[in-house]
MILORO-427256 format. One line per 10 residues: number of its first residue (from 1); their letters; for each residue x, y, z of C-alpha. Coordinates in nm, 4 decimals, decimal comma, padded with zeros to 6 digits, m for minus. Layout:
// residues N
NUM	a	X/Y/Z  ...
END
This chain:
// residues 330
1	xxxxxxxxxx	01,6456/02,7762/m04,6381  01,3340/02,8890/m04,4534  01,1860/03,2289/m04,5295  01,1276/03,4918/m04,2644  00,7794/03,6416/m04,2420  00,9286/03,9715/m04,3623  01,0301/03,7984/m04,6887  00,6984/03,6226/m04,7395  00,4803/03,9304/m04,7016  00,6170/04,1189/m05,0063
11	xxxxxxxxxx	00,6222/03,7919/m05,2004  00,2509/03,7475/m05,1400  00,1661/04,1143/m05,1928  00,3355/04,1146/m05,5343  00,1228/03,8145/m05,6320  m00,1914/03,9717/m05,4812  m00,1465/04,2966/m05,6744  m00,0663/04,1129/m05,9965  m00,3979/03,9286/m05,9817  m00,6230/04,2005/m05,8361
21	xxxxxxxxxx	m00,5056/04,5035/m06,0367  m00,6820/04,3741/m06,3519  m01,0163/04,4098/m06,1695  m00,9839/04,7869/m06,2156  m01,0024/04,7415/m06,5955  m01,2565/04,4612/m06,6289  m01,6137/04,5157/m06,7431  m01,8794/04,5679/m06,6318  m01,7046/04,8239/m06,4136  m01,9902/04,8312/m06,1626
31	xxxxxxxxxx	m01,9174/04,4659/m06,0805  m01,5369/04,4652/m06,0810  m01,4561/04,8123/m05,9400  m01,5819/04,7184/m05,5903  m01,3641/04,4052/m05,6019  m01,0607/04,6167/m05,6853  m01,1566/04,8633/m05,4115  m01,1792/04,6020/m05,1380  m00,8612/04,4285/m05,2600  m00,6711/04,7543/m05,2054
41	xxxxxxxxxx	m00,8175/04,8027/m04,8574  m00,5247/04,6693/m04,6586  m00,5442/04,4249/m04,3691  m00,3013/04,2041/m04,1796  m00,2903/03,9386/m04,4572  m00,2556/03,6968/m04,1663  m00,4019/03,3952/m04,3453  m00,1813/03,3979/m04,6563  00,1240/03,4485/m04,4369  00,0350/03,1442/m04,2290
51	xxxxxxxxxx	m00,0272/02,9503/m04,5501  00,3125/03,0390/m04,6963  00,4851/02,9642/m04,3666  00,3112/02,6248/m04,3566  00,4446/02,5502/m04,7050  00,7908/02,6684/m04,6049  00,8043/02,4026/m04,3336  00,8434/02,1455/m04,6101  01,0130/02,3234/m04,9031  01,2278/02,6276/m04,9751
61	xxxxxxxxxx	01,0313/02,7388/m05,2834  00,6857/02,8408/m05,1597  00,5584/02,9644/m05,4977  00,3155/02,6690/m05,5347  00,1356/02,8001/m05,2248  00,0786/03,1500/m05,3659  m00,2468/03,0588/m05,5467  m00,3673/02,9039/m05,2197  m00,2886/03,2191/m05,0252  m00,4677/03,4275/m05,2877
71	xxxxxxxxxx	m00,7733/03,2010/m05,2844  m00,8112/03,2126/m04,9068  m00,7452/03,5866/m04,8770  m00,9938/03,6716/m05,1519  m01,2546/03,4502/m04,9879  m01,1840/03,6130/m04,6503  m01,2385/03,9561/m04,8041  m01,5638/03,8336/m04,9556  m01,6846/03,7314/m04,6086  m01,5934/04,0760/m04,4733
81	xxxxxxxxxx	m01,7860/04,2448/m04,7542  m02,1003/04,0460/m04,6748  m02,0464/04,0841/m04,2972  m02,0473/04,4611/m04,3466  m02,3822/04,4373/m04,5250  m02,5322/04,2248/m04,2459  m02,3919/04,4568/m03,9776  m02,4831/04,7715/m04,1745  m02,1267/04,8884/m04,1036  m02,0327/05,2262/m04,2525
91	xxxxxxxxxx	m01,6552/05,1764/m04,2362  m01,4013/04,8990/m04,2871  m01,0315/04,9652/m04,2195  m01,0987/05,3390/m04,2130  m01,2705/05,3496/m04,5536  m01,6315/05,3430/m04,6663  m01,7689/04,9921/m04,6910  m01,8644/04,8748/m05,0402  m02,2400/04,8906/m04,9785  m02,2034/05,2514/m04,8622
101	xxxxxxxxxx	m01,9738/05,3623/m05,1448  m02,1871/05,1918/m05,4119  m02,5080/05,0264/m05,2906  m02,6289/04,7105/m05,1216  m02,7093/04,5150/m05,4386  m02,3715/04,5959/m05,5934  m02,1962/04,4791/m05,2763  m02,3879/04,1501/m05,2746  m02,3137/04,0771/m05,6404  m01,9460/04,1765/m05,6240
111	xxxxxxxxxx	m01,9093/03,9631/m05,3124  m02,0633/03,6670/m05,4925  m01,8089/03,7029/m05,7729  m01,5219/03,7277/m05,5226  m01,6301/03,3943/m05,3803  m01,6419/03,2392/m05,7271  m01,3052/03,3891/m05,8232  m01,1418/03,2586/m05,5061  m01,2361/02,9016/m05,5953  m01,1530/02,9460/m05,9639
121	xxxxxxxxxx	m00,8038/03,0656/m05,8742  m00,7184/02,7149/m05,7573  m00,6954/02,6265/m06,1274  m00,3443/02,7752/m06,1045  m00,2377/02,4620/m05,9123  m00,0905/02,2326/m06,1772  m00,0825/01,8970/m05,9959  m00,4298/01,7404/m06,0278  m00,4079/01,5247/m05,7128  m00,2937/01,8183/m05,4994
131	xxxxxxxxxx	m00,5547/02,0457/m05,6536  m00,8318/01,8010/m05,5652  m00,7157/01,7700/m05,2062  m00,6719/02,1469/m05,1727  m01,0167/02,2163/m05,3159  m01,1696/01,9759/m05,0637  m00,9954/02,1549/m04,7759  m01,1070/02,4936/m04,9071  m01,4708/02,3893/m04,9367  m01,4671/02,2529/m04,5827
141	xxxxxxxxxx	m01,3307/02,5841/m04,4560  m01,5805/02,7885/m04,6580  m01,8774/02,5888/m04,5296  m01,7486/02,6172/m04,1718  m01,7271/02,9980/m04,1957  m02,0905/03,0198/m04,3073  m02,2048/02,7792/m04,0364  m02,0128/02,9736/m03,7731  m02,1622/03,3036/m03,8872  m02,5161/03,1670/m03,8616
151	xxxxxxxxxx	m02,4526/03,0211/m03,5146  m02,3088/03,3551/m03,4012  m02,6209/03,5298/m03,5322  m02,8390/03,2766/m03,3495  m02,6545/03,3576/m03,0249  m02,7861/03,7153/m03,0437  m03,1388/03,5992/m02,9607  m03,0451/03,3362/m02,7020  m02,9863/03,3794/m02,3297  m02,8806/03,0194/m02,2685
161	xxxxxxxxxx	m02,5541/03,0090/m02,4679  m02,2805/02,8153/m02,2841  m01,9046/02,8372/m02,3175  m01,8571/02,5120/m02,5110  m02,1015/02,6363/m02,7745  m01,9090/02,9616/m02,8065  m01,5772/02,7810/m02,8505  m01,7413/02,5612/m03,1144  m01,8680/02,8706/m03,2937  m01,5298/03,0449/m03,3080
171	xxxxxxxxxx	m01,3702/02,7199/m03,4231  m01,5993/02,7443/m03,7260  m01,6223/03,1185/m03,7837  m01,2649/03,2260/m03,7023  m01,0326/02,9253/m03,6900  m01,1564/02,7046/m03,9750  m01,0403/02,9182/m04,2674  m00,6957/02,9552/m04,1102  m00,6709/02,5828/m04,0338  m00,7954/02,4578/m04,3695
181	xxxxxxxxxx	m00,5857/02,7233/m04,5440  m00,2707/02,5992/m04,3739  m00,3557/02,2416/m04,4733  m00,4027/02,3712/m04,8293  m00,0601/02,5375/m04,8148  00,1063/02,2181/m04,6918  m00,0679/02,0072/m04,9565  00,0348/02,2480/m05,2335  00,4018/02,1623/m05,1803  00,3597/01,7873/m05,1403
191	xxxxxxxxxx	00,3089/01,7307/m04,7681  00,1467/01,4008/m04,6744  m00,2176/01,3810/m04,5672  m00,0989/01,3039/m04,2140  00,1152/01,6196/m04,2157  m00,1819/01,8152/m04,3526  m00,3836/01,6957/m04,0550  m00,1270/01,8080/m03,7968  m00,0909/02,1514/m03,9558  m00,4706/02,1775/m03,9661
201	xxxxxxxxxx	m00,4891/02,1020/m03,5913  m00,2276/02,3711/m03,5357  m00,4431/02,6186/m03,7283  m00,7597/02,5388/m03,5352  m00,5841/02,5838/m03,2006  m00,4064/02,9073/m03,2957  m00,7247/03,0436/m03,4543  m00,9160/02,9817/m03,1317  m00,6425/03,1501/m02,9268  m00,6510/03,4437/m03,1704
211	xxxxxxxxxx	m01,0237/03,4985/m03,1101  m00,9888/03,4749/m02,7326  m00,7224/03,7460/m02,7531  m00,9642/03,9532/m02,9622  m01,2234/03,9166/m02,6852  m00,9657/04,0172/m02,4228  m00,8615/04,3261/m02,6186  m01,2207/04,4376/m02,6704  m01,2633/04,4764/m02,2936  m00,9122/04,5257/m02,1588
221	xxxxxxxxxx	m00,7197/04,6679/m02,4548  m00,5396/05,0007/m02,4553  m00,7660/05,2413/m02,6495  m00,4593/05,4194/m02,7884  m00,3300/05,0953/m02,9388  m00,6493/04,8965/m03,0019  m00,7726/05,1280/m03,2767  m01,1403/05,1037/m03,1898  m01,3687/05,1607/m02,8945  m01,2879/04,9393/m02,5978
231	xxxxxxxxxx	m01,5982/04,7766/m02,4528  m01,7836/04,7367/m02,7815  m01,8767/04,3757/m02,7064  m02,0232/04,4778/m02,3700  m02,2161/04,7656/m02,5282  m02,3720/04,5189/m02,7762  m02,4369/04,2479/m02,5118  m02,2272/04,0165/m02,7282  m02,1649/03,6640/m02,6053  m01,7864/03,6381/m02,5741
241	xxxxxxxxxx	m01,5395/03,4070/m02,4074  m01,5006/03,6553/m02,1223  m01,8719/03,6872/m02,0516  m01,9562/03,3159/m02,0716  m01,6550/03,2042/m01,8683  m01,7276/03,4760/m01,6093  m02,0761/03,3293/m01,5630  m01,9181/02,9889/m01,4990  m01,6784/03,1312/m01,2397  m01,9211/03,3652/m01,0616
251	xxxxxxxxxx	m02,1655/03,2534/m00,7939  m02,4753/03,3938/m00,6260  m02,5255/03,7684/m00,6487  m02,2093/03,8194/m00,8516  m02,3439/03,5986/m01,1301  m02,6792/03,7813/m01,1187  m02,5005/04,1177/m01,1399  m02,2985/04,0102/m01,4435  m02,6140/03,8906/m01,6194  m02,8005/04,2126/m01,5378
261	xxxxxxxxxx	m02,5337/04,4663/m01,6306  m02,4502/04,2670/m01,9458  m02,8070/04,2935/m02,0760  m03,0509/04,5335/m02,2368  m03,2401/04,5457/m01,9050  m02,9655/04,7642/m01,7580  m03,0502/05,1323/m01,8066  m02,7120/05,2768/m01,7118  m02,5439/05,4992/m01,9724  m02,3186/05,2935/m02,1992
271	xxxxxxxxxx	m01,9892/05,4211/m02,0553  m02,0973/05,3466/m01,6985  m02,2279/05,0024/m01,7929  m01,9006/04,9095/m01,9618  m01,7108/05,0237/m01,6526  m01,9392/04,8216/m01,4230  m01,9111/04,5014/m01,6264  m01,5324/04,5413/m01,6432  m01,5271/04,5793/m01,2647  m01,7315/04,2595/m01,2235
281	xxxxxxxxxx	m01,5026/04,0778/m01,4670  m01,2072/04,1827/m01,2541  m01,3780/04,0431/m00,9442  m01,3830/03,6932/m01,0957  m01,0328/03,7317/m01,2451  m01,1597/03,6777/m01,5967  m00,8684/03,8395/m01,7773  m00,6161/03,6111/m01,6083  m00,8376/03,3100/m01,6773  m00,8774/03,3993/m02,0452
291	xxxxxxxxxx	m00,5010/03,4577/m02,0775  m00,4346/03,1160/m01,9234  m00,6728/02,9358/m02,1586  m00,5436/03,1278/m02,4604  m00,1892/03,0173/m02,3842  m00,3061/02,6576/m02,3330  m00,4474/02,6571/m02,6868  m00,1224/02,8079/m02,8146  00,0969/02,5550/m02,6335  m00,1135/02,2679/m02,7651
301	xxxxxxxxxx	m00,0774/02,4138/m03,1156  00,3003/02,4132/m03,0852  00,2944/02,0458/m02,9836  00,1286/01,9670/m03,3174  00,4350/02,0971/m03,4996  00,6503/01,8338/m03,3293  00,4504/01,5671/m03,5141  00,5373/01,7010/m03,8592  00,8829/01,5511/m03,8759  01,0456/01,8711/m04,0015
311	xxxxxxxxxx	01,3463/02,0677/m03,8774  01,2686/02,2475/m03,5499  01,4355/02,5606/m03,6845  01,1749/02,5725/m03,9611  00,9001/02,5651/m03,7004  01,0405/02,8474/m03,4897  00,9491/03,1269/m03,7305  00,5924/02,9969/m03,7421  00,5804/02,9784/m03,3628  00,7144/03,3320/m03,3305
321	xxxxxxxxxx	00,4539/03,4648/m03,5735  00,1736/03,2835/m03,3919  00,2885/03,4228/m03,0563  00,2896/03,7774/m03,1919  m00,0699/03,7372/m03,3048  m00,2048/03,5805/m02,9855  m00,0269/03,8432/m02,7751  m00,0997/04,1396/m03,0038  m00,2295/04,4678/m02,8631  m00,4235/04,5740/m03,1740
END
């Protein structure tokens, strides 16, 4: 039988706690305590759930995919730890970031070990051929995340970024770890390389749709539900899908206004500037356009599942989960 997401979450969390609790006892404490701290920090656990659901498309017993889910989730948390250092963020998920609670050097070193541990955990995969294929997928995803992060940083100093570049960046920074992780999950239970490839394509498409929804929520989300300040991307002049697509749709003075109010040249107070940019976005219908494109990515992702040759009923739970994420309000 196929597992529901509600069954897979506690299954993964039991495995996660079993393998992260020992960090609290390992020495030197100054290295391992931050790893334990970040492991207990919560989060959606979206990636391991997708990985287990990918495995469940092919088999009933998803236990071979648990080390894969752990590997990818630990690596994801490592990237967040280092992102917080680069962003000088004081909080993560409502708690002090590691570099604030300890110090910057401790955070860097603990993050390095998390990355090493994530790869080492793949030793739990018994089948040598599968382990080799899975390791290859993981390394591709890990490299893509780093490349995407650097490109995103480069965007901060460029005024000539175009939409295709942005989509390429989020494919690397946001979608790659999900896509390669799902291919890892499929491979862990014996899927063919062709099936791996279709599930990877699914992951890339859903991951891109996920980020577009994140961009939509940052400007148009309900502050009561979103959980953070709406308009943060505008306040930081961040290149997003909404901004770059709005420039493509706008003409004449409207395009000039969007560029001006979405820049450091504008001297309006932050709240007024966010309101003005949102008004200009509404003039070009950017929310509707972003929603349309997001759903196109999602629909294309669902078509990939038809190529897997598995029972449609097994795909439905995965589709439902993906839809909840690309239509989420938080």
